[in-house]
C-alpha positions in Angstrom: 16.1 67.7 52.3 18.0 65.8 49.8 19.7 63.7 52.4 16.4 62.6 53.8 15.1 61.6 50.5 18.1 59.5 49.8 17.7 57.5 53.0 13.9 57.4 52.9 12.9 57.4 49.2 9.2 58.1 49.9 6.0 56.2 49.4 6.1 56.0 45.6 9.4 54.2 45.4 8.1 51.2 47.4 5.1 50.7 45.1 7.5 50.6 42.1 9.6 47.9 43.8 6.5 45.8 44.6 5.3 46.1 41.0 8.6 45.0 39.7 8.6 42.0 42.1 5.1 41.0 40.9 6.1 41.4 37.2 9.2 39.2 37.8 7.0 36.5 39.2 4.6 36.7 36.3 7.4 36.4 33.8 8.7 33.2 35.6 5.2 31.7 35.5 4.8 32.6 31.8 8.2 31.1 31.0 7.3 27.9 32.9 4.0 27.7 31.0 5.7 28.1 27.6 8.3 25.5 28.6 5.6 23.0 29.5 3.7 23.6 26.3 6.9 23.2 24.1 7.9 20.0 26.0 4.4 18.6 25.4 4.5 19.5 21.7 8.0 17.8 21.4 6.6 14.6 23.1 3.6 14.6 20.8 5.9 14.9 17.7 8.1 12.1 18.9 5.0 9.9 19.5 3.6 10.7 16.1 7.0 10.1 14.4 7.2 6.6 16.1 3.8 5.8 14.9 4.7 6.7 11.3 7.8 4.6 11.5 5.8 1.6 12.7 3.2 2.0 10.0 6.0 2.2 7.4 7.7 -1.0 8.7 4.4 -2.8 8.7 3.7 -1.7 5.1 7.1 -3.1 4.0 6.5 -6.4 5.8 3.1 -6.6 4.2 4.6 -6.2 0.8 7.2 -8.9 1.5 4.5 -11.2 2.7 2.4 -10.6 -0.4 5.4 -11.5 -2.6 6.1 -14.6 -0.5 2.5 -15.7 -1.1 2.8 -15.0 -4.8 5.9 -17.2 -4.8 3.9 -20.0 -3.3 1.3 -19.6 -6.1 4.0 -19.6 -8.7 5.5 -22.8 -7.3 2.1 -24.5 -7.3 1.3 -23.5 -10.8 4.7 -24.6 -12.0 4.1 -28.0 -10.3 0.8 -28.2 -12.2 2.3 -27.7 -15.6 1.5 -30.3 -18.2 -1.5 -32.5 -17.6 -1.4 -33.3 -13.8 -3.6 -35.9 -12.3 -3.6 -34.5 -8.8 -2.8 -31.3 -6.8 0.8 -30.8 -5.9 2.0 -31.3 -2.3 4.1 -28.5 -1.0 7.2 -29.3 1.0 6.9 -28.7 4.7 8.2 -26.3 5.9 7.9 -24.1 2.9 9.7 -20.8 3.8 10.3 -17.8 1.6 12.4 -14.9 2.9 11.4 -15.6 6.5 7.7 -16.1 5.9 6.0 -19.5 6.4 4.0 -20.3 3.2 1.0 -22.6 3.3 -0.3 -23.8 0.0 -3.7 -25.3 -0.6 -5.1 -26.9 -3.7 -8.5 -28.2 -4.9 -9.3 -30.1 -8.1 -12.7 -29.9 -9.8 -13.8 -31.7 -12.9 -16.7 -30.9 -15.2 -18.0 -32.0 -18.6 -18.0 -29.4 -21.4 -19.4 -30.5 -24.8 -18.3 -34.1 -24.2 -14.8 -33.2 -23.0 -13.7 -33.5 -19.4 -12.2 -30.3 -18.0 -10.2 -30.0 -14.8 -10.0 -26.7 -12.8 -7.4 -26.4 -10.1 -7.9 -23.7 -7.5 -4.7 -22.9 -5.7 -4.3 -20.7 -2.6 -1.2 -19.5 -0.8 -0.9 -17.9 2.5 2.4 -16.3 3.8 2.8 -15.2 7.4 5.7 -14.3 9.7 6.4 -16.0 13.0 5.0 -13.2 15.2 2.1 -14.4 17.4 -1.5 -13.7 16.2 -2.8 -10.4 17.5 0.6 -8.8 18.0 1.8 -5.6 16.2 4.5 -7.5 14.3 2.1 -10.0 12.8 1.8 -9.9 9.0 -0.2 -12.3 6.8 -1.2 -12.2 3.2 -3.0 -14.6 1.0 -3.4 -15.0 -2.8 -5.4 -17.5 -4.8 -5.6 -18.5 -8.5 -7.5 -20.8 -10.7 -6.2 -22.6 -13.8 -8.0 -24.9 -16.3 -6.5 -28.0 -17.9 
């Protein structure tokens, strides 16, 4: 009887093999699902990291543009020192650290207790050479008023 059972294991042994075959297929599907989920999370983290790097670079460029605009204001105010008769004319092109700086000036006079007062309003705009609407475009403006 033992020889027959070794050749023909019986009905219960086939069910065990089928169950193991099904369990092996399930493990492969679960492993594939976990692999897809982890790959998706990795791609999401790379995308998020790239966005943070872009935001950081734009923040640095914005700060540089602000300082270039402030340099334009300082140049205009230094040109107005003393008792100027007219607004200063900025050199063209006026470039500071890779930013094009545009300076505007207006002069207003008014009478205060019999004395003529002059107020100069100076504006400065600094922008990089990237086209308007692009991700790399940075522009900052600053204005100041001074009375003589």
